mmCIF file of the protein (N, C-alpha, C, O) and its ligand, coordinates in Angstrom:
data_MODEL
# 
_entry.id   MODEL 
# 
loop_
_entity.id 
_entity.type 
_entity.pdbx_number_of_molecules 
1 polymer     1 
2 non-polymer 1 
# 
_entity_poly.entity_id                      1 
_entity_poly.type                           'polypeptide(L)' 
_entity_poly.nstd_linkage                   no 
_entity_poly.nstd_monomer                   no 
_entity_poly.pdbx_seq_one_letter_code       MKYKCRTCLTTCTDIIEHIKKVHGFSERYIEDSLKSNTNSYKNSFEIIK 
_entity_poly.pdbx_seq_one_letter_code_can   MKYKCRTCLTTCTDIIEHIKKVHGFSERYIEDSLKSNTNSYKNSFEIIK 
_entity_poly.pdbx_strand_id                 A 
# 
loop_
_entity_poly_seq.entity_id 
_entity_poly_seq.num 
_entity_poly_seq.mon_id 
_entity_poly_seq.hetero 
1 1  MET n 
1 2  LYS n 
1 3  TYR n 
1 4  LYS n 
1 5  CYS n 
1 6  ARG n 
1 7  THR n 
1 8  CYS n 
1 9  LEU n 
1 10 THR n 
1 11 THR n 
1 12 CYS n 
1 13 THR n 
1 14 ASP n 
1 15 ILE n 
1 16 ILE n 
1 17 GLU n 
1 18 HIS n 
1 19 ILE n 
1 20 LYS n 
1 21 LYS n 
1 22 VAL n 
1 23 HIS n 
1 24 GLY n 
1 25 PHE n 
1 26 SER n 
1 27 GLU n 
1 28 ARG n 
1 29 TYR n 
1 30 ILE n 
1 31 GLU n 
1 32 ASP n 
1 33 SER n 
1 34 LEU n 
1 35 LYS n 
1 36 SER n 
1 37 ASN n 
1 38 THR n 
1 39 ASN n 
1 40 SER n 
1 41 TYR n 
1 42 LYS n 
1 43 ASN n 
1 44 SER n 
1 45 PHE n 
1 46 GLU n 
1 47 ILE n 
1 48 ILE n 
1 49 LYS n 
# 
loop_
_struct_asym.id 
_struct_asym.entity_id 
A 1 
B 2 
# 
loop_
_chem_comp.id 
_chem_comp.type 
_chem_comp.mon_nstd_flag 
ARG 'L-peptide linking' y 
ASN 'L-peptide linking' y 
ASP 'L-peptide linking' y 
CYS 'L-peptide linking' y 
GLU 'L-peptide linking' y 
GLY 'peptide linking'   y 
HIS 'L-peptide linking' y 
ILE 'L-peptide linking' y 
LEU 'L-peptide linking' y 
LYS 'L-peptide linking' y 
MET 'L-peptide linking' y 
PHE 'L-peptide linking' y 
SER 'L-peptide linking' y 
THR 'L-peptide linking' y 
TYR 'L-peptide linking' y 
VAL 'L-peptide linking' y 
ZN  non-polymer         . 
# 
_pdbx_entity_nonpoly.entity_id   2 
_pdbx_entity_nonpoly.name        ? 
_pdbx_entity_nonpoly.comp_id     ZN 
# 
_pdbx_nonpoly_scheme.asym_id         B 
_pdbx_nonpoly_scheme.entity_id       2 
_pdbx_nonpoly_scheme.mon_id          ZN 
_pdbx_nonpoly_scheme.ndb_seq_num     1 
_pdbx_nonpoly_scheme.pdb_seq_num     101 
_pdbx_nonpoly_scheme.auth_seq_num    101 
_pdbx_nonpoly_scheme.pdb_mon_id      ZN 
_pdbx_nonpoly_scheme.auth_mon_id     ZN 
_pdbx_nonpoly_scheme.pdb_strand_id   A 
_pdbx_nonpoly_scheme.pdb_ins_code    . 
# 
loop_
_atom_site.group_PDB 
_atom_site.id 
_atom_site.type_symbol 
_atom_site.label_atom_id 
_atom_site.label_alt_id 
_atom_site.label_comp_id 
_atom_site.label_asym_id 
_atom_site.label_entity_id 
_atom_site.label_seq_id 
_atom_site.pdbx_PDB_ins_code 
_atom_site.Cartn_x 
_atom_site.Cartn_y 
_atom_site.Cartn_z 
_atom_site.occupancy 
_atom_site.B_iso_or_equiv 
_atom_site.pdbx_formal_charge 
_atom_site.auth_seq_id 
_atom_site.auth_comp_id 
_atom_site.auth_asym_id 
_atom_site.auth_atom_id 
_atom_site.pdbx_PDB_model_num 
ATOM   1   N  N  . MET A 1 1  ? -11.597 8.083   -1.733  1.00 0.00 ? 1   MET A N  1 
ATOM   2   C  CA . MET A 1 1  ? -10.346 7.960   -2.478  1.00 0.00 ? 1   MET A CA 1 
ATOM   3   C  C  . MET A 1 1  ? -10.033 6.502   -2.761  1.00 0.00 ? 1   MET A C  1 
ATOM   4   O  O  . MET A 1 1  ? -10.093 5.650   -1.875  1.00 0.00 ? 1   MET A O  1 
ATOM   5   N  N  . LYS A 1 2  ? -9.700  6.235   -4.013  1.00 0.00 ? 2   LYS A N  1 
ATOM   6   C  CA . LYS A 1 2  ? -9.346  4.869   -4.395  1.00 0.00 ? 2   LYS A CA 1 
ATOM   7   C  C  . LYS A 1 2  ? -7.923  4.829   -4.917  1.00 0.00 ? 2   LYS A C  1 
ATOM   8   O  O  . LYS A 1 2  ? -7.415  5.812   -5.457  1.00 0.00 ? 2   LYS A O  1 
ATOM   9   N  N  . TYR A 1 3  ? -7.289  3.685   -4.750  1.00 0.00 ? 3   TYR A N  1 
ATOM   10  C  CA . TYR A 1 3  ? -5.908  3.570   -5.216  1.00 0.00 ? 3   TYR A CA 1 
ATOM   11  C  C  . TYR A 1 3  ? -5.773  2.348   -6.083  1.00 0.00 ? 3   TYR A C  1 
ATOM   12  O  O  . TYR A 1 3  ? -6.417  1.327   -5.843  1.00 0.00 ? 3   TYR A O  1 
ATOM   13  N  N  . LYS A 1 4  ? -4.914  2.455   -7.116  1.00 0.00 ? 4   LYS A N  1 
ATOM   14  C  CA . LYS A 1 4  ? -4.659  1.306   -7.961  1.00 0.00 ? 4   LYS A CA 1 
ATOM   15  C  C  . LYS A 1 4  ? -3.215  0.855   -7.703  1.00 0.00 ? 4   LYS A C  1 
ATOM   16  O  O  . LYS A 1 4  ? -2.261  1.629   -7.787  1.00 0.00 ? 4   LYS A O  1 
ATOM   17  N  N  . CYS A 1 5  ? -3.115  -0.396  -7.396  1.00 0.00 ? 5   CYS A N  1 
ATOM   18  C  CA . CYS A 1 5  ? -1.785  -0.971  -7.087  1.00 0.00 ? 5   CYS A CA 1 
ATOM   19  C  C  . CYS A 1 5  ? -1.032  -1.180  -8.377  1.00 0.00 ? 5   CYS A C  1 
ATOM   20  O  O  . CYS A 1 5  ? -1.548  -1.800  -9.306  1.00 0.00 ? 5   CYS A O  1 
ATOM   21  N  N  . ARG A 1 6  ? 0.227   -0.651  -8.448  1.00 0.00 ? 6   ARG A N  1 
ATOM   22  C  CA . ARG A 1 6  ? 1.014   -0.804  -9.648  1.00 0.00 ? 6   ARG A CA 1 
ATOM   23  C  C  . ARG A 1 6  ? 1.559   -2.225  -9.802  1.00 0.00 ? 6   ARG A C  1 
ATOM   24  O  O  . ARG A 1 6  ? 1.977   -2.626  -10.888 1.00 0.00 ? 6   ARG A O  1 
ATOM   25  N  N  . THR A 1 7  ? 1.549   -2.952  -8.740  1.00 0.00 ? 7   THR A N  1 
ATOM   26  C  CA . THR A 1 7  ? 2.101   -4.307  -8.744  1.00 0.00 ? 7   THR A CA 1 
ATOM   27  C  C  . THR A 1 7  ? 1.116   -5.334  -9.257  1.00 0.00 ? 7   THR A C  1 
ATOM   28  O  O  . THR A 1 7  ? 1.449   -6.126  -10.138 1.00 0.00 ? 7   THR A O  1 
ATOM   29  N  N  . CYS A 1 8  ? -0.115  -5.334  -8.710  1.00 0.00 ? 8   CYS A N  1 
ATOM   30  C  CA . CYS A 1 8  ? -1.078  -6.332  -9.098  1.00 0.00 ? 8   CYS A CA 1 
ATOM   31  C  C  . CYS A 1 8  ? -2.240  -5.751  -9.911  1.00 0.00 ? 8   CYS A C  1 
ATOM   32  O  O  . CYS A 1 8  ? -3.136  -6.475  -10.346 1.00 0.00 ? 8   CYS A O  1 
ATOM   33  N  N  . LEU A 1 9  ? -2.203  -4.394  -10.110 1.00 0.00 ? 9   LEU A N  1 
ATOM   34  C  CA . LEU A 1 9  ? -3.204  -3.714  -10.920 1.00 0.00 ? 9   LEU A CA 1 
ATOM   35  C  C  . LEU A 1 9  ? -4.647  -3.840  -10.503 1.00 0.00 ? 9   LEU A C  1 
ATOM   36  O  O  . LEU A 1 9  ? -5.559  -3.748  -11.325 1.00 0.00 ? 9   LEU A O  1 
ATOM   37  N  N  . THR A 1 10 ? -4.847  -4.053  -9.206  1.00 0.00 ? 10  THR A N  1 
ATOM   38  C  CA . THR A 1 10 ? -6.224  -4.072  -8.698  1.00 0.00 ? 10  THR A CA 1 
ATOM   39  C  C  . THR A 1 10 ? -6.411  -2.773  -7.883  1.00 0.00 ? 10  THR A C  1 
ATOM   40  O  O  . THR A 1 10 ? -5.437  -2.115  -7.517  1.00 0.00 ? 10  THR A O  1 
ATOM   41  N  N  . THR A 1 11 ? -7.635  -2.434  -7.619  1.00 0.00 ? 11  THR A N  1 
ATOM   42  C  CA . THR A 1 11 ? -7.917  -1.208  -6.891  1.00 0.00 ? 11  THR A CA 1 
ATOM   43  C  C  . THR A 1 11 ? -8.305  -1.511  -5.460  1.00 0.00 ? 11  THR A C  1 
ATOM   44  O  O  . THR A 1 11 ? -8.813  -2.589  -5.151  1.00 0.00 ? 11  THR A O  1 
ATOM   45  N  N  . CYS A 1 12 ? -8.055  -0.526  -4.576  1.00 0.00 ? 12  CYS A N  1 
ATOM   46  C  CA . CYS A 1 12 ? -8.413  -0.703  -3.167  1.00 0.00 ? 12  CYS A CA 1 
ATOM   47  C  C  . CYS A 1 12 ? -8.660  0.684   -2.586  1.00 0.00 ? 12  CYS A C  1 
ATOM   48  O  O  . CYS A 1 12 ? -8.366  1.702   -3.213  1.00 0.00 ? 12  CYS A O  1 
ATOM   49  N  N  . THR A 1 13 ? -9.204  0.698   -1.378  1.00 0.00 ? 13  THR A N  1 
ATOM   50  C  CA . THR A 1 13 ? -9.472  2.000   -0.755  1.00 0.00 ? 13  THR A CA 1 
ATOM   51  C  C  . THR A 1 13 ? -8.487  2.241   0.396   1.00 0.00 ? 13  THR A C  1 
ATOM   52  O  O  . THR A 1 13 ? -8.411  3.346   0.934   1.00 0.00 ? 13  THR A O  1 
ATOM   53  N  N  . ASP A 1 14 ? -7.734  1.195   0.768   1.00 0.00 ? 14  ASP A N  1 
ATOM   54  C  CA . ASP A 1 14 ? -6.826  1.319   1.864   1.00 0.00 ? 14  ASP A CA 1 
ATOM   55  C  C  . ASP A 1 14 ? -5.507  0.629   1.517   1.00 0.00 ? 14  ASP A C  1 
ATOM   56  O  O  . ASP A 1 14 ? -5.438  -0.598  1.436   1.00 0.00 ? 14  ASP A O  1 
ATOM   57  N  N  . ILE A 1 15 ? -4.468  1.431   1.315   1.00 0.00 ? 15  ILE A N  1 
ATOM   58  C  CA . ILE A 1 15 ? -3.183  0.895   0.897   1.00 0.00 ? 15  ILE A CA 1 
ATOM   59  C  C  . ILE A 1 15 ? -2.612  -0.113  1.882   1.00 0.00 ? 15  ILE A C  1 
ATOM   60  O  O  . ILE A 1 15 ? -2.123  -1.177  1.503   1.00 0.00 ? 15  ILE A O  1 
ATOM   61  N  N  . ILE A 1 16 ? -2.688  0.245   3.134   1.00 0.00 ? 16  ILE A N  1 
ATOM   62  C  CA . ILE A 1 16 ? -2.103  -0.639  4.165   1.00 0.00 ? 16  ILE A CA 1 
ATOM   63  C  C  . ILE A 1 16 ? -2.807  -1.992  4.211   1.00 0.00 ? 16  ILE A C  1 
ATOM   64  O  O  . ILE A 1 16 ? -2.167  -3.040  4.289   1.00 0.00 ? 16  ILE A O  1 
ATOM   65  N  N  . GLU A 1 17 ? -4.158  -1.946  4.160   1.00 0.00 ? 17  GLU A N  1 
ATOM   66  C  CA . GLU A 1 17 ? -4.927  -3.187  4.156   1.00 0.00 ? 17  GLU A CA 1 
ATOM   67  C  C  . GLU A 1 17 ? -4.596  -4.026  2.917   1.00 0.00 ? 17  GLU A C  1 
ATOM   68  O  O  . GLU A 1 17 ? -4.514  -5.253  2.975   1.00 0.00 ? 17  GLU A O  1 
ATOM   69  N  N  . HIS A 1 18 ? -4.411  -3.332  1.813   1.00 0.00 ? 18  HIS A N  1 
ATOM   70  C  CA . HIS A 1 18 ? -4.117  -4.021  0.566   1.00 0.00 ? 18  HIS A CA 1 
ATOM   71  C  C  . HIS A 1 18 ? -2.794  -4.772  0.612   1.00 0.00 ? 18  HIS A C  1 
ATOM   72  O  O  . HIS A 1 18 ? -2.738  -5.957  0.286   1.00 0.00 ? 18  HIS A O  1 
ATOM   73  N  N  . ILE A 1 19 ? -1.728  -4.083  1.017   1.00 0.00 ? 19  ILE A N  1 
ATOM   74  C  CA . ILE A 1 19 ? -0.440  -4.767  1.045   1.00 0.00 ? 19  ILE A CA 1 
ATOM   75  C  C  . ILE A 1 19 ? -0.396  -5.859  2.116   1.00 0.00 ? 19  ILE A C  1 
ATOM   76  O  O  . ILE A 1 19 ? 0.363   -6.822  2.004   1.00 0.00 ? 19  ILE A O  1 
ATOM   77  N  N  . LYS A 1 20 ? -1.202  -5.699  3.131   1.00 0.00 ? 20  LYS A N  1 
ATOM   78  C  CA . LYS A 1 20 ? -1.283  -6.752  4.183   1.00 0.00 ? 20  LYS A CA 1 
ATOM   79  C  C  . LYS A 1 20 ? -1.988  -7.976  3.623   1.00 0.00 ? 20  LYS A C  1 
ATOM   80  O  O  . LYS A 1 20 ? -1.452  -9.082  3.688   1.00 0.00 ? 20  LYS A O  1 
ATOM   81  N  N  . LYS A 1 21 ? -3.191  -7.792  3.071   1.00 0.00 ? 21  LYS A N  1 
ATOM   82  C  CA . LYS A 1 21 ? -3.999  -8.944  2.628   1.00 0.00 ? 21  LYS A CA 1 
ATOM   83  C  C  . LYS A 1 21 ? -3.533  -9.513  1.309   1.00 0.00 ? 21  LYS A C  1 
ATOM   84  O  O  . LYS A 1 21 ? -3.407  -10.728 1.162   1.00 0.00 ? 21  LYS A O  1 
ATOM   85  N  N  . VAL A 1 22 ? -3.270  -8.631  0.331   1.00 0.00 ? 22  VAL A N  1 
ATOM   86  C  CA . VAL A 1 22 ? -2.940  -9.117  -1.002  1.00 0.00 ? 22  VAL A CA 1 
ATOM   87  C  C  . VAL A 1 22 ? -1.473  -9.546  -1.150  1.00 0.00 ? 22  VAL A C  1 
ATOM   88  O  O  . VAL A 1 22 ? -1.161  -10.555 -1.783  1.00 0.00 ? 22  VAL A O  1 
ATOM   89  N  N  . HIS A 1 23 ? -0.592  -8.751  -0.549  1.00 0.00 ? 23  HIS A N  1 
ATOM   90  C  CA . HIS A 1 23 ? 0.822   -9.032  -0.725  1.00 0.00 ? 23  HIS A CA 1 
ATOM   91  C  C  . HIS A 1 23 ? 1.474   -9.704  0.463   1.00 0.00 ? 23  HIS A C  1 
ATOM   92  O  O  . HIS A 1 23 ? 2.654   -10.052 0.427   1.00 0.00 ? 23  HIS A O  1 
ATOM   93  N  N  . GLY A 1 24 ? 0.693   -9.882  1.519   1.00 0.00 ? 24  GLY A N  1 
ATOM   94  C  CA . GLY A 1 24 ? 1.174   -10.638 2.684   1.00 0.00 ? 24  GLY A CA 1 
ATOM   95  C  C  . GLY A 1 24 ? 2.265   -9.951  3.487   1.00 0.00 ? 24  GLY A C  1 
ATOM   96  O  O  . GLY A 1 24 ? 3.045   -10.628 4.157   1.00 0.00 ? 24  GLY A O  1 
ATOM   97  N  N  . PHE A 1 25 ? 2.344   -8.636  3.440   1.00 0.00 ? 25  PHE A N  1 
ATOM   98  C  CA . PHE A 1 25 ? 3.287   -7.917  4.273   1.00 0.00 ? 25  PHE A CA 1 
ATOM   99  C  C  . PHE A 1 25 ? 2.817   -7.969  5.694   1.00 0.00 ? 25  PHE A C  1 
ATOM   100 O  O  . PHE A 1 25 ? 1.615   -7.879  5.941   1.00 0.00 ? 25  PHE A O  1 
ATOM   101 N  N  . SER A 1 26 ? 3.710   -8.110  6.637   1.00 0.00 ? 26  SER A N  1 
ATOM   102 C  CA . SER A 1 26 ? 3.283   -8.141  8.027   1.00 0.00 ? 26  SER A CA 1 
ATOM   103 C  C  . SER A 1 26 ? 3.144   -6.708  8.558   1.00 0.00 ? 26  SER A C  1 
ATOM   104 O  O  . SER A 1 26 ? 3.791   -5.775  8.083   1.00 0.00 ? 26  SER A O  1 
ATOM   105 N  N  . GLU A 1 27 ? 2.282   -6.579  9.554   1.00 0.00 ? 27  GLU A N  1 
ATOM   106 C  CA . GLU A 1 27 ? 2.012   -5.282  10.147  1.00 0.00 ? 27  GLU A CA 1 
ATOM   107 C  C  . GLU A 1 27 ? 3.291   -4.628  10.646  1.00 0.00 ? 27  GLU A C  1 
ATOM   108 O  O  . GLU A 1 27 ? 3.505   -3.426  10.488  1.00 0.00 ? 27  GLU A O  1 
ATOM   109 N  N  . ARG A 1 28 ? 4.127   -5.451  11.248  1.00 0.00 ? 28  ARG A N  1 
ATOM   110 C  CA . ARG A 1 28 ? 5.397   -4.985  11.818  1.00 0.00 ? 28  ARG A CA 1 
ATOM   111 C  C  . ARG A 1 28 ? 6.307   -4.418  10.715  1.00 0.00 ? 28  ARG A C  1 
ATOM   112 O  O  . ARG A 1 28 ? 6.915   -3.360  10.874  1.00 0.00 ? 28  ARG A O  1 
ATOM   113 N  N  . TYR A 1 29 ? 6.379   -5.130  9.630   1.00 0.00 ? 29  TYR A N  1 
ATOM   114 C  CA . TYR A 1 29 ? 7.222   -4.723  8.495   1.00 0.00 ? 29  TYR A CA 1 
ATOM   115 C  C  . TYR A 1 29 ? 6.708   -3.406  7.916   1.00 0.00 ? 29  TYR A C  1 
ATOM   116 O  O  . TYR A 1 29 ? 7.493   -2.512  7.600   1.00 0.00 ? 29  TYR A O  1 
ATOM   117 N  N  . ILE A 1 30 ? 5.399   -3.293  7.781   1.00 0.00 ? 30  ILE A N  1 
ATOM   118 C  CA . ILE A 1 30 ? 4.802   -2.089  7.223   1.00 0.00 ? 30  ILE A CA 1 
ATOM   119 C  C  . ILE A 1 30 ? 5.071   -0.874  8.151   1.00 0.00 ? 30  ILE A C  1 
ATOM   120 O  O  . ILE A 1 30 ? 5.424   0.212   7.692   1.00 0.00 ? 30  ILE A O  1 
ATOM   121 N  N  . GLU A 1 31 ? 4.897   -1.094  9.424   1.00 0.00 ? 31  GLU A N  1 
ATOM   122 C  CA . GLU A 1 31 ? 5.163   -0.015  10.395  1.00 0.00 ? 31  GLU A CA 1 
ATOM   123 C  C  . GLU A 1 31 ? 6.568   0.463   10.319  1.00 0.00 ? 31  GLU A C  1 
ATOM   124 O  O  . GLU A 1 31 ? 6.814   1.669   10.325  1.00 0.00 ? 31  GLU A O  1 
ATOM   125 N  N  . ASP A 1 32 ? 7.516   -0.459  10.245  1.00 0.00 ? 32  ASP A N  1 
ATOM   126 C  CA . ASP A 1 32 ? 8.939   -0.091  10.187  1.00 0.00 ? 32  ASP A CA 1 
ATOM   127 C  C  . ASP A 1 32 ? 9.212   0.716   8.905   1.00 0.00 ? 32  ASP A C  1 
ATOM   128 O  O  . ASP A 1 32 ? 9.943   1.706   8.934   1.00 0.00 ? 32  ASP A O  1 
ATOM   129 N  N  . SER A 1 33 ? 8.624   0.289   7.798   1.00 0.00 ? 33  SER A N  1 
ATOM   130 C  CA . SER A 1 33 ? 8.832   1.028   6.556   1.00 0.00 ? 33  SER A CA 1 
ATOM   131 C  C  . SER A 1 33 ? 8.243   2.402   6.584   1.00 0.00 ? 33  SER A C  1 
ATOM   132 O  O  . SER A 1 33 ? 8.824   3.345   6.047   1.00 0.00 ? 33  SER A O  1 
ATOM   133 N  N  . LEU A 1 34 ? 7.088   2.531   7.208   1.00 0.00 ? 34  LEU A N  1 
ATOM   134 C  CA . LEU A 1 34 ? 6.444   3.835   7.292   1.00 0.00 ? 34  LEU A CA 1 
ATOM   135 C  C  . LEU A 1 34 ? 7.194   4.763   8.228   1.00 0.00 ? 34  LEU A C  1 
ATOM   136 O  O  . LEU A 1 34 ? 7.159   5.983   8.062   1.00 0.00 ? 34  LEU A O  1 
ATOM   137 N  N  . LYS A 1 35 ? 7.866   4.194   9.205   1.00 0.00 ? 35  LYS A N  1 
ATOM   138 C  CA . LYS A 1 35 ? 8.651   5.021   10.138  1.00 0.00 ? 35  LYS A CA 1 
ATOM   139 C  C  . LYS A 1 35 ? 9.857   5.637   9.421   1.00 0.00 ? 35  LYS A C  1 
ATOM   140 O  O  . LYS A 1 35 ? 10.198  6.800   9.642   1.00 0.00 ? 35  LYS A O  1 
ATOM   141 N  N  . SER A 1 36 ? 10.480  4.858   8.582   1.00 0.00 ? 36  SER A N  1 
ATOM   142 C  CA . SER A 1 36 ? 11.656  5.363   7.891   1.00 0.00 ? 36  SER A CA 1 
ATOM   143 C  C  . SER A 1 36 ? 11.268  6.270   6.710   1.00 0.00 ? 36  SER A C  1 
ATOM   144 O  O  . SER A 1 36 ? 12.008  7.180   6.334   1.00 0.00 ? 36  SER A O  1 
ATOM   145 N  N  . ASN A 1 37 ? 10.092  5.994   6.141   1.00 0.00 ? 37  ASN A N  1 
ATOM   146 C  CA . ASN A 1 37 ? 9.621   6.860   5.019   1.00 0.00 ? 37  ASN A CA 1 
ATOM   147 C  C  . ASN A 1 37 ? 8.115   6.771   4.951   1.00 0.00 ? 37  ASN A C  1 
ATOM   148 O  O  . ASN A 1 37 ? 7.565   5.728   4.597   1.00 0.00 ? 37  ASN A O  1 
ATOM   149 N  N  . THR A 1 38 ? 7.440   7.858   5.288   1.00 0.00 ? 38  THR A N  1 
ATOM   150 C  CA . THR A 1 38 ? 5.991   7.832   5.326   1.00 0.00 ? 38  THR A CA 1 
ATOM   151 C  C  . THR A 1 38 ? 5.363   7.656   3.940   1.00 0.00 ? 38  THR A C  1 
ATOM   152 O  O  . THR A 1 38 ? 4.188   7.309   3.817   1.00 0.00 ? 38  THR A O  1 
ATOM   153 N  N  . ASN A 1 39 ? 6.156   7.898   2.914   1.00 0.00 ? 39  ASN A N  1 
ATOM   154 C  CA . ASN A 1 39 ? 5.644   7.706   1.555   1.00 0.00 ? 39  ASN A CA 1 
ATOM   155 C  C  . ASN A 1 39 ? 6.018   6.386   0.934   1.00 0.00 ? 39  ASN A C  1 
ATOM   156 O  O  . ASN A 1 39 ? 5.795   6.159   -0.255  1.00 0.00 ? 39  ASN A O  1 
ATOM   157 N  N  . SER A 1 40 ? 6.583   5.521   1.737   1.00 0.00 ? 40  SER A N  1 
ATOM   158 C  CA . SER A 1 40 ? 7.020   4.200   1.285   1.00 0.00 ? 40  SER A CA 1 
ATOM   159 C  C  . SER A 1 40 ? 6.138   3.538   0.258   1.00 0.00 ? 40  SER A C  1 
ATOM   160 O  O  . SER A 1 40 ? 6.611   3.061   -0.773  1.00 0.00 ? 40  SER A O  1 
ATOM   161 N  N  . TYR A 1 41 ? 4.860   3.514   0.543   1.00 0.00 ? 41  TYR A N  1 
ATOM   162 C  CA . TYR A 1 41 ? 3.976   2.741   -0.346  1.00 0.00 ? 41  TYR A CA 1 
ATOM   163 C  C  . TYR A 1 41 ? 3.194   3.587   -1.334  1.00 0.00 ? 41  TYR A C  1 
ATOM   164 O  O  . TYR A 1 41 ? 2.584   3.067   -2.269  1.00 0.00 ? 41  TYR A O  1 
ATOM   165 N  N  . LYS A 1 42 ? 3.217   4.900   -1.120  1.00 0.00 ? 42  LYS A N  1 
ATOM   166 C  CA . LYS A 1 42 ? 2.456   5.763   -2.004  1.00 0.00 ? 42  LYS A CA 1 
ATOM   167 C  C  . LYS A 1 42 ? 2.887   5.686   -3.456  1.00 0.00 ? 42  LYS A C  1 
ATOM   168 O  O  . LYS A 1 42 ? 2.069   5.761   -4.373  1.00 0.00 ? 42  LYS A O  1 
ATOM   169 N  N  . ASN A 1 43 ? 4.188   5.534   -3.646  1.00 0.00 ? 43  ASN A N  1 
ATOM   170 C  CA . ASN A 1 43 ? 4.694   5.454   -4.997  1.00 0.00 ? 43  ASN A CA 1 
ATOM   171 C  C  . ASN A 1 43 ? 4.266   4.203   -5.748  1.00 0.00 ? 43  ASN A C  1 
ATOM   172 O  O  . ASN A 1 43 ? 4.302   4.150   -6.977  1.00 0.00 ? 43  ASN A O  1 
ATOM   173 N  N  . SER A 1 44 ? 3.863   3.203   -4.983  1.00 0.00 ? 44  SER A N  1 
ATOM   174 C  CA . SER A 1 44 ? 3.448   1.925   -5.606  1.00 0.00 ? 44  SER A CA 1 
ATOM   175 C  C  . SER A 1 44 ? 1.969   1.948   -5.996  1.00 0.00 ? 44  SER A C  1 
ATOM   176 O  O  . SER A 1 44 ? 1.446   1.005   -6.590  1.00 0.00 ? 44  SER A O  1 
ATOM   177 N  N  . PHE A 1 45 ? 1.317   3.051   -5.644  1.00 0.00 ? 45  PHE A N  1 
ATOM   178 C  CA . PHE A 1 45 ? -0.128  3.154   -5.922  1.00 0.00 ? 45  PHE A CA 1 
ATOM   179 C  C  . PHE A 1 45 ? -0.450  4.395   -6.718  1.00 0.00 ? 45  PHE A C  1 
ATOM   180 O  O  . PHE A 1 45 ? 0.172   5.443   -6.545  1.00 0.00 ? 45  PHE A O  1 
ATOM   181 N  N  . GLU A 1 46 ? -1.432  4.264   -7.595  1.00 0.00 ? 46  GLU A N  1 
ATOM   182 C  CA . GLU A 1 46 ? -1.880  5.358   -8.388  1.00 0.00 ? 46  GLU A CA 1 
ATOM   183 C  C  . GLU A 1 46 ? -3.204  5.804   -7.790  1.00 0.00 ? 46  GLU A C  1 
ATOM   184 O  O  . GLU A 1 46 ? -4.042  4.967   -7.455  1.00 0.00 ? 46  GLU A O  1 
ATOM   185 N  N  . ILE A 1 47 ? -3.407  7.105   -7.650  1.00 0.00 ? 47  ILE A N  1 
ATOM   186 C  CA . ILE A 1 47 ? -4.662  7.588   -7.070  1.00 0.00 ? 47  ILE A CA 1 
ATOM   187 C  C  . ILE A 1 47 ? -5.763  7.667   -8.116  1.00 0.00 ? 47  ILE A C  1 
ATOM   188 O  O  . ILE A 1 47 ? -5.578  8.279   -9.168  1.00 0.00 ? 47  ILE A O  1 
ATOM   189 N  N  . ILE A 1 48 ? -6.883  7.065   -7.840  1.00 0.00 ? 48  ILE A N  1 
ATOM   190 C  CA . ILE A 1 48 ? -8.032  7.118   -8.736  1.00 0.00 ? 48  ILE A CA 1 
ATOM   191 C  C  . ILE A 1 48 ? -9.157  7.819   -8.023  1.00 0.00 ? 48  ILE A C  1 
ATOM   192 O  O  . ILE A 1 48 ? -9.510  7.444   -6.905  1.00 0.00 ? 48  ILE A O  1 
ATOM   193 N  N  . LYS A 1 49 ? -9.737  8.845   -8.654  1.00 0.00 ? 49  LYS A N  1 
ATOM   194 C  CA . LYS A 1 49 ? -10.775 9.587   -7.961  1.00 0.00 ? 49  LYS A CA 1 
ATOM   195 C  C  . LYS A 1 49 ? -12.162 9.010   -8.142  1.00 0.00 ? 49  LYS A C  1 
ATOM   196 O  O  . LYS A 1 49 ? -13.130 9.548   -7.604  1.00 0.00 ? 49  LYS A O  1 
HETATM 197 ZN ZN . ZN  B 2 .  ? -1.346  -5.033  -5.053  1.00 0.00 2 101 ZN  A ZN 1 
# 
């Protein structure tokens, strides 16, 4: 499964890795966001098969 980021328009295979490396989100911040909403980041990515 591949995902296309709606923000920077590049593709990746791992959303979490992408926002960590490309957008500089910290692991802590990501975990907190996922706890409050497990779909937090899915809306920012388009699924490419
Ligand atoms: Zn991106």
